[in-house]
N, C-alpha and C positions, 0 to 999 in steps of 0.2 A: 624922403629920406627913409627906408622901411626903420621901423623901430626896432631895437635888438634888444634883446634881454640882457638883464643884467648880466655880469660875468664875476663872480667874486674874486676878492684877491686870494694869492696862497695863503694858506692860513698859518703862516709863521708869524705873522703881525697880528696884533688883539684888532678887532673889529673896529675898535675906534681910532687906532693909529692906522690902519690902512685906510679909514674913512676921509681922515685930514690930511692924508699925504696926495689922494686922489684930486680932492678937492683943491688943495694948492698947485697940484701939478697941471690941473686942468685949466686953472684962472690965468697962469703965467702963463701960458701956451695958447689960447681960445684966438684973439685978436691975430695973433701971427697966424692962426690955423686958416682964419679966413682968409687973408690977405693971400696966403699960399692956394687958394682956390680961386680966387680973383685971376692970380699969375698963371695959375694952371687953365684956364679960360682961353688965354692969349694963343695956345699952342691947338685950339678945339680945330684947325681945319688938318694936322698932322696928328694923325692916332697916335701915331708912335711918339711919338714926343710929349703926349701926354702919358702915356704908361712910364718913359723916362722920369720927366717932371714930378708925376704922383710918388713913386718910389722913393724919389728923392725928398718930398714932401714929408711922406709918412714914416722915414728914416729917421729924420729929423723930428717929429712928433713921439716917437716909440719910447714907451716905459717899459723896463725889461721886468718890472715886478705884475704887470698887466698881461706882460706874453705869459708869464708862468702861470698865470690864474686862469688864464685861458688855457693853455695845457691842460693843466690840475683838472677841470670841470669838464672837459673835451677828449679825453685820452685818445691819443693816435690819432687827433685834428691835422691837417695839412701844414702847409707853411703858411707863417702868419710874422707880422711885422711886429704885433704890439702896440697899436695903437688904439687907446682908451675911446669909446664911441663919441661922447660930446666931441671930441678934437675931430675923429672923424665926421662925423655931423657937421663942425664948423668948415671944415674944406669943403663938402658937400656944399653948404650954403653960400659961401664966399663964389665957387663955380655956378651954381644955379642962376645967381643972380645976375653976373657975369656974363650968362649965355642966354637971358633971357628971350633974346630976340634972334638964337640961332634954330634953323631949322631943324626938325626933327630927323631928317634924314642924315643932316651932317651929326649929329649926337651919335643915332645909332653905329654910324661907322667907330665912334669911338668907345660905344661901350661893347661892341663885338669884339674890339681889338682889347681892351680892358678882360674880358671874359676868358683869353687866351692865355691867361698870365696864372701862373700856379699861387701867387702869395693872395690869401684869399681875401684880405682887404681890399685889392685891387678888382677883386670879383663883387665883392658887396658894395663896393664904388657904383660899379656899371647896375646892379639892382636899381638902383637912385636914379641914373640916368632913364635905366629903363621903364620905371615907374611914368615919368614925363612923358618919354616916347609913346604911350599907350595910346593916346590920344591921335597923334598925328599919324602914324605909322604902327597902327593894332595888330594887324597879321604878322610883319617882321617883327616885331618887339616881342610876340607872342612865341613866336619860335625859337626866339633866341632864350626866351623864360623857359620853356619845356627842354631846348637842349641843359641850360644849367640847373633843372632837377633829377635829368638822367646822370649827370655828372657828381650830383652832390653826395659827400662823404662823412658829414658831422653835423650833430641837431641846430649848431649855432647858425650856420648857414641857411639850414632848412627853411630857420625860423625868420633870417633874413629875407630870404626869396618870398615868404609867404605874404607880407605887405605888398609887392607888385603883383603876387600873384592875386590877393584881393580885389584890389585895384581893377585888374585887366576883367574881372568878373563882373565887377559891378557895373563898369562901362559897357561891356558886352555878356549879358545875361545866357548867352548859348555857351558860354564857356564853364557852365557848372558841369556840363555834360563832361567835359576832359578832366574836373577833377574827379568827378564821381568814378572814372577810368580808373585813377590811380589810386582807388581803394583796392583793385583787383592786382596792381603793383607785387613783383617778388621782392623789391627794394624796400628795405623799412623805411627807406628816406623817403622816398615817394609817398609812402600811407600815412607817414607822418606828417607831409606837406600836407596832407587832407586836414587831419585835427589842426594844425598850427594856421592854417587860410581860415578855417572855420572862427577861431578864437581870435584873428588879427581883423577879422573883416569889418567887425563894428566900430575898430579905431582907424579904419581906414577913411571912412566918411561916416561923420556921426548923424547923417541922414538918411542917406541910402544903404548903410551899413547896418540898421538896425532897426528896419522894416519886420512886418508880420513874416512877410515871405523868405527873409534870411533863414527864421525860425522854421518856417514851411519845407526847406531845400536841408537844412543842417543836420535835424534829427534823425529823419531817414537813414541818411548818409553815416551818421555816428552807429546810429542802430547794425549797419553794414559788417562796422570795423569794430567795434567793442568785442573783445575776447581775444583781441591779437595778442601774440604769447613776447612781442617785443618791447622792452621796458621804453624804448625811446617812441614808440608810437602809442604805447598807455599815458604817457606823459602828455604827450599832444590831445589824447581823449578826453582826460580830465579837464585840461585847458580850456577845450573848446565845450564841453559840458558847464564847466561854471562860468562860461560867459552868456550861455547860452539860457542860464537861471537867469541869469541880469537882467535880459530880454524880456523873457517869458518864464515867469517863474512855474506857472501852473501847470503848462504842457512840458518843462524838461522836468518837473517832479515825476509827472505821471508816466514819461518815456524810461525816467531811473528805475521807478518803483516796479514797469515790467521787468527792465534789467535784471532787479534785485531778485528778484521772484524765480526768475532762469536761474541766476547763479546760485542760490539757494538749493535749488530741487535739484540741480547738477555737481555742488559744491564746484564749481568755476572759481578759480582763484585770480585769473586774469580778468574775469570780468569784474570779480569783486574788487581787485585794486582800483580799477578806474571809477568804480560808483562810489569806496572809499577818499578819492579826491574829489570828488564833485561836493561829499556831504558841506563843507564849510559852507557853499554858498545857497543850501537849500533852507528852508524855514526847520527851526532847532526842532520843532516837535514831531516833523515828519524825518529828520534826519536821525533823531536818537530811534526811531519806529527801523525805519531801515538797517541803522547798524547794528541793532540787537539780532534782526533776521539773519544779517550774516556774520553772526559771530561764528569765529573759530575756523571761517575759511580763511586760508591763505593758498597763495601760490607754490604748487611743488614741482620739484625738480624736474625737469623734460615734459613739462605740463604742455602738449600741443594746443596751438591756438585753436578758439573755438568761434571765431569770430563767422559770421555768416560769408561775408568775404573772400575770406579762406577757405573756405568751404567751394564756394564758386570757382575759386579760383584752380583748386585739388582737380575738381571735375572737368575741367577744361584743359586741364595738360594732361590728364590720363586719356580724353578723350583724344587729344591731339597724338600721345604714343601708341594709341589703338589704332588711329588712320595711318600711322607711319608705319607700322608693323603690317599692316594689310597691302600697303604699297610693295613690301618686299618682296 
């Protein structure tokens, strides 16, 4: 299953109270959730039945407090049931164990059917299935993942999708080219997917996801996107840079230093925000120097994107308009 970011509880409760309640809620239902997943597997030949049974299972496991927390941290998010992620993972674990012998083709039909549903938890469940089918049915699986990326409309779903995306890239390195194309997307969610995938890859596979080649591909891609004017994208870039700093501190520091100099010379608030978000993972002495170099630089209202990718995309759109006018 993809690793989901933690969703804070609504702020009405104290942190300690909310945490204690969440732990108790999950503990009381974890075994039941796994059994629900195993029961779900009995319907694997009937994708419609899987959808109906999974909706019923998730409704049974839902927590209104968690639902409110999700809606609070992701305003405007789509339809949700409100299942805490450990319980979601427990259902998926039971389903995975009970369907180990089922072919990828069968599981793909289930995933495809789930992706047509409105409730986001059902779509996230499909992402976990697709991570499994990448081995047996790579092309069909990737097409479903790409379709899901085009439809995404919130950061929680993006970050859930990043895990199977990372798995697909590690299994078939030519998929890097498809990730690179998303840097030029007009959708901020697809651009966020780039940063989230880069941040997630080392956790997908602790061997192949942490090689020098990952840093080789990630840093130039981040250099294309840094300066993006969308906060959702900026947060994913900071996350990705912090991850790269753990894999290769020296090369990441060198890349950040170049961007910091550019930000200081142009008073680029968007670029500066990402750099500041990266500083906690850099050596303290270097971080202090970069912090001083960027002192006083803040994002300005209406400040346009300064990323290399945004500039390239703008040129491409301008050329398309020119060609269109010439055809008239």
